[in-house]
N, C-alpha and C positions, 0 to 999 in steps of 0.2 A: 444729178443726184449725188450727194456727198456720202451717204451711207444709209443702210437699212438694217433694222434689228427686229428680231422676233423672240418672244418668250412665252412659255406656258407654265401655269401654276396649278398644282393640285389643290382644289378648293377645300376638301376635307382636311388636308394637312395644314393649309393656311388657317382654316377655322380653328383647328386645335391650337395653333400658335397664338392667335389673338385671344383665345379663351384662357389659355395658360398664363399668358403675359399680356394683360390688358393695356399696359403702358406702351406696347408696340404700336397701337393705333396712333397715338400722338407722335411717336418717334418716326413712323413711316409716312404719315399722311398729313397734309396741311389742314388747318382748321376749316377752311372753306370746303375741302373735299368731305370731311367728316360731317359738316353741317348739311351738305347737299344730300347725304345718304340717310339722314335722320328720318325715322318713320318707316323704314323698310323692316319687315319682320326678320329677315336674314340678310345682313349686309356683307356677309363673307364673300359671296361671288363677286360683288362689285369691288370690294377691297382687293381681292385676289387679282382681279383684272387690272386695277390701278397699280398694283405692285408689279405686274407683268409689264406695264407701260414703262415703269422706271428701269427695269432690266433691259427691255428692248431699246430704250433710249441710250443706255450705256453701250449696247452693242452697235447701235447706229453711229455712235461717236467713236467706236473702236477702243473703248476703255472698259475697265473692270470695276468691280465693287470698291467703293471708297474714293473713286475719282471725283465724285461730287456728293453732296448731302441729299438724302431722300427728299427733303422739302424743296430742293432745287427744281424738281419736276412735279407738276400738278396737272390733273385732268379736270376740265370743266366741260359742261354740256351747253350747247346752244339751245335755243328754244325748240329747234327742230329735233333735238335729241342727239345730234352729231357731237362726238367728243372733240375737244380742242386741247392741244398740248401747250402748256405754258412752261418755259424754262427760265431760270434766274440763277444768280450766284455763280458758282464754279461751273455748273452745266452750261450756262449761257456763255461764260468765258471760253470754255472748250469749243462750243459751237461756233462762236465768232472767229476763233483762231483757225477753224477749218472752213470758214466761209459759208457756214450754214446760216440762212436767214429766214427759213420757213420750215414747217413741219407738217406731216400728215400722220394721223394716228387712226388705227382701226382696232376695235376691242370686241371680243365675243366671249361667250362662255356656254358650256353645257352644264349638266348637273354636277359634273365631276372636274372639269378643266376650264380654266380661264386663260385666254390667249390675247396677246397684243402684238401688233406690227406697227413699227415706227419708221417713217422715212424722213431722213434729214436732207433738205434741199438747199 
């Protein structure tokens, strides 16, 4: 294992952010992620969890905010529902420099908190 990261996001706080600043959706998430969540009555928990994945990925790589673009990390789901982490751009370059060639991601949320764990292998 090259690194591990964990992050937690307060869902109500995140909901308030994306309500106050709707442009944050496009700034933080890929078009594919946003499309995959269409139809949900309340996508704030899922978006908060995906944001936690970005933060956990930074921690797994040992870098901070700004080291790569938010769109450099995306979460997709397999047919089974399991999340899959995709990295590109500067995040991928950082991972390659550290010898990371695969990822594991776990996402969960309650009514109030979204959490993610990312392992860089």
